[in-house]
C-alpha positions as CSV (number, residue, x, y, z in Angstrom):
1,M,111.3,138.1,66.4
2,Q,112.2,136.9,69.9
3,V,115.4,135.2,68.7
4,N,116.6,138.2,66.5
5,R,116.2,140.7,69.6
6,R,118.7,138.2,71.9
7,R,120.9,138.1,69.0
8,E,121.1,141.9,68.8
9,A,121.8,142.1,72.5
10,R,124.6,139.7,72.9
11,A,125.9,141.6,70.1
12,R,125.7,144.9,71.8
13,A,127.3,142.9,75.0
14,F,130.0,141.5,72.8
15,A,130.6,144.9,71.4
16,A,130.7,146.2,74.8
17,A,133.1,143.4,76.6
18,Q,135.8,144.4,73.7
19,K,135.6,148.0,75.0
20,G,136.2,146.6,78.6
21,G,134.3,143.7,80.2
22,S,133.2,146.5,83.0
23,Q,130.9,148.0,80.4
24,M,128.5,144.9,79.9
25,T,125.1,145.2,81.0
26,P,124.4,143.0,83.7
27,D,120.6,142.9,82.1
28,I,121.9,141.4,79.1
29,P,123.5,138.1,80.3
30,A,120.6,137.5,82.5
31,T,118.1,138.1,79.6
32,E,120.4,135.6,77.5
33,A,121.0,132.8,79.6
34,L,117.3,133.0,81.2
35,A,115.8,133.0,77.7
36,R,117.1,129.5,77.2
37,I,115.2,127.8,80.1
38,R,111.9,129.6,79.6
39,D,112.5,128.9,75.9
40,A,113.1,124.9,76.3
41,P,111.4,122.3,74.5
42,A,108.2,121.8,75.9
43,D,107.9,118.0,75.1
44,R,110.4,116.5,77.8
45,P,111.7,118.0,81.1
46,F,114.4,120.6,81.4
47,V,116.8,120.7,84.4
48,V,119.1,123.2,85.3
49,A,121.5,123.6,88.2
50,Q,123.2,126.2,90.1
51,L,125.9,127.0,92.5
52,G,127.1,130.1,94.1
53,Q,131.5,129.4,94.4
54,S,134.1,131.4,95.2
55,L,137.2,131.2,93.1
56,D,138.7,128.3,94.4
57,G,135.4,126.6,94.3
58,R,134.0,126.8,97.9
59,I,130.6,127.1,98.5
60,A,131.2,127.5,102.2
61,L,133.3,127.7,105.1
62,A,134.4,124.5,107.3
63,S,132.0,126.2,110.1
64,G,129.0,125.8,107.4
65,E,129.1,129.8,107.3
66,S,128.3,130.7,103.4
67,R,126.1,133.9,103.5
68,Y,126.9,135.8,101.6
69,I,129.7,134.4,99.0
70,N,128.1,136.0,96.0
71,G,127.1,139.4,95.6
72,E,123.9,141.5,95.0
73,V,123.8,141.0,91.3
74,A,124.3,137.5,91.6
75,L,121.4,136.8,94.1
76,D,119.4,138.8,91.7
77,H,120.0,136.3,88.9
78,L,119.4,133.6,91.1
79,H,115.8,134.8,91.9
80,R,115.2,135.4,88.4
81,L,116.3,132.0,87.5
82,R,113.6,130.7,89.9
83,A,111.1,133.2,88.4
84,S,111.6,131.1,85.6
85,V,111.1,127.3,86.3
86,D,108.2,125.5,87.4
87,A,109.9,124.2,90.5
88,V,113.0,124.5,92.7
89,I,114.6,121.8,94.3
90,V,116.6,121.3,97.5
91,G,117.8,118.5,99.3
92,A,117.1,118.4,103.3
93,G,120.7,119.0,104.0
94,T,120.3,122.6,102.8
95,V,116.9,123.2,104.6
96,F,118.6,122.2,108.0
97,A,121.7,124.3,106.8
98,D,120.2,127.4,105.3
99,N,116.4,127.4,106.2
100,P,115.9,128.9,102.7
101,R,112.8,131.0,101.4
102,L,112.7,129.6,97.9
103,D,110.8,132.4,96.3
104,V,111.5,135.3,94.0
105,R,111.4,138.1,96.3
106,R,114.1,140.1,94.0
107,A,112.5,139.2,90.8
108,A,109.1,139.6,88.8
109,G,107.5,136.7,88.6
110,S,105.6,133.4,90.2
111,N,107.3,131.5,93.0
112,P,108.1,127.8,91.9
113,A,106.9,125.0,93.4
114,R,108.9,124.3,96.5
115,V,110.5,120.6,96.2
116,V,112.6,119.3,99.0
117,I,114.0,115.5,98.6
118,D,114.0,114.2,102.3
119,P,114.6,110.2,101.9
120,R,115.0,109.3,105.3
121,G,112.2,111.5,106.6
122,R,114.4,113.7,108.6
123,L,112.3,117.1,108.6
124,D,109.9,117.9,110.8
125,G,107.3,120.6,110.4
126,D,109.4,123.7,110.7
127,G,111.2,125.5,107.8
128,A,110.4,128.6,105.6
129,W,109.9,126.4,102.6
130,R,106.6,124.9,104.2
131,R,104.8,128.2,105.0
132,D,101.5,128.3,103.3
133,D,101.6,131.1,100.9
134,G,99.5,129.3,98.1
135,T,102.8,128.1,96.6
136,R,102.6,124.4,95.8
137,R,104.9,122.7,98.3
138,I,106.3,118.8,97.9
139,L,108.0,116.4,99.9
140,V,110.0,113.5,97.6
141,T,111.0,110.8,99.8
142,R,111.6,107.0,99.8
143,A,108.7,104.9,99.7
144,D,109.2,103.3,103.0
145,A,109.7,106.5,105.1
146,R,107.4,107.7,107.4
147,P,107.8,111.6,106.9
148,A,106.4,114.2,109.5
149,C,105.6,116.8,107.1
150,D,101.5,116.8,106.2
151,M,101.9,117.6,102.4
152,E,101.7,116.5,99.0
153,T,104.3,113.9,99.1
154,I,106.0,112.1,96.4
155,A,107.1,108.5,97.4
156,L,109.6,106.8,95.4
157,P,111.8,103.6,95.3
158,H,115.7,103.8,96.6
159,V,118.9,101.9,96.7
160,D,120.3,102.2,100.0
161,G,118.5,105.2,101.1
162,A,119.2,107.0,97.9
163,I,116.4,108.0,95.2
164,A,117.4,108.2,91.9
165,P,117.3,111.5,90.4
166,H,115.9,110.4,87.0
167,E,113.2,108.9,89.1
168,I,112.3,112.4,90.7
169,V,112.6,114.4,87.4
170,A,110.2,111.7,86.1
171,A,107.9,112.2,89.1
172,L,107.5,116.1,89.1
173,H,107.1,115.8,85.3
174,A,104.4,113.8,85.5
175,R,102.7,116.4,88.1
176,G,102.9,119.0,85.4
177,L,106.1,120.6,86.6
178,R,108.5,120.6,83.8
179,R,111.5,123.5,84.1
180,L,113.4,122.1,87.2
181,L,116.1,123.8,89.2
182,I,117.9,121.9,91.2
183,E,119.4,124.8,93.7
184,G,121.4,122.9,96.5
185,G,123.3,121.7,98.0
186,A,126.5,120.8,96.5
187,R,125.6,117.1,97.5
188,T,122.3,116.9,95.5
189,V,123.5,119.3,92.6
190,S,126.5,116.7,92.2
191,G,124.0,113.6,92.4
192,F,121.9,115.0,89.6
193,I,125.1,116.0,87.2
194,D,126.4,112.3,87.8
195,A,123.3,110.8,87.0
196,G,123.2,112.8,83.5
197,C,119.8,114.7,84.4
198,V,121.1,118.3,84.2
199,D,120.5,120.2,80.8
200,R,122.4,123.4,81.8
201,L,124.6,124.5,84.9
202,H,124.7,128.0,86.2
203,V,127.8,128.5,87.9
204,L,128.3,132.1,89.8
205,V,131.8,133.0,90.7
206,A,132.6,135.5,93.5
207,C,135.9,137.0,93.0
208,M,136.7,135.7,96.4
209,L,139.4,133.3,97.8
210,I,138.4,131.2,100.8
211,G,141.1,128.8,100.6
212,S,139.4,126.1,102.4
213,G,136.0,124.9,103.3
214,K,133.1,122.9,101.5
215,P,133.8,122.2,97.9
216,S,131.1,123.0,95.2
217,L,130.9,119.9,93.3
218,E,132.2,116.2,94.3
219,L,131.5,114.5,91.2
220,A,132.1,110.4,90.5
221,P,136.0,110.0,89.8
222,L,137.6,109.8,86.2
223,R,139.9,107.3,85.1
224,R,141.7,109.5,82.9
225,L,141.4,113.6,82.5
226,A,140.2,112.8,78.9
227,D,136.7,111.5,80.2
228,A,136.2,114.9,82.1
229,R,133.5,117.1,80.7
230,R,134.0,120.1,78.8
231,P,130.6,121.5,78.1
232,Q,129.8,124.6,75.8
233,T,129.7,127.6,78.2
234,D,128.9,131.1,78.1
235,I,130.6,133.4,80.1
236,Y,129.1,136.6,81.2
237,R,129.8,139.2,84.0
238,L,127.2,140.1,86.9
239,G,128.2,143.3,87.9
240,A,131.2,144.0,89.5
241,D,131.7,141.2,92.2
242,D,130.8,137.6,90.0
243,V,131.0,136.0,86.7
244,L,128.0,133.4,85.5
245,F,129.3,130.2,83.9
246,D,126.2,129.2,82.0
247,C,127.3,125.5,81.0
248,A,125.7,123.0,78.2
249,L,125.7,119.7,79.8
250,K,123.4,118.2,77.1
251,G,122.9,118.9,73.3
């Protein structure tokens, strides 16, 4: 029954798009794309990554300024995305640059566990992610690091200071966190994609040209263009300012 309702909603959205993309209801793509995460198989981890970027693939100016590239409806989608997972994951660099709250204040639902990857033990006791609001907080670091944060910690092996993404996914899954959102930054998202850990990628593209600055993805170089990924992708209009590319990287 639920699948049929989603199909009917998608059919209505397609019919509206045939008459003009601006007539598509933003709630339809949000429901369709997020349902894929909520309905993910329960017998294994399910990882979704997200990036918000400009038309020319930039997530920030050279100065680091990034608020806000995407519009209000895209921000709502991000918060609904958080509400659809068990844990949201960012790297230590994102904590330093943006001090994100990683909650669902713009959407209905429960806050996911907040997970920060800090292989070098750089974080101190500050940061909005550490606030004690009843939400689970987890620091992922390497086994020989001495983190300053006194909270739930996962210490994992490393190679040249980097922790393998599949080790992080497995460790979180073992602790009951199955549906995972890799939210940032670009280096963290790129690392999880390169490692083959991401099931779906949500790219929120703003109708904006920046021209220079920080790129959204920096994946391992290819030898041939024929080796490039061409994921099956559903494309949705989010309000007047953004487009969502919902890409299947697995299955």
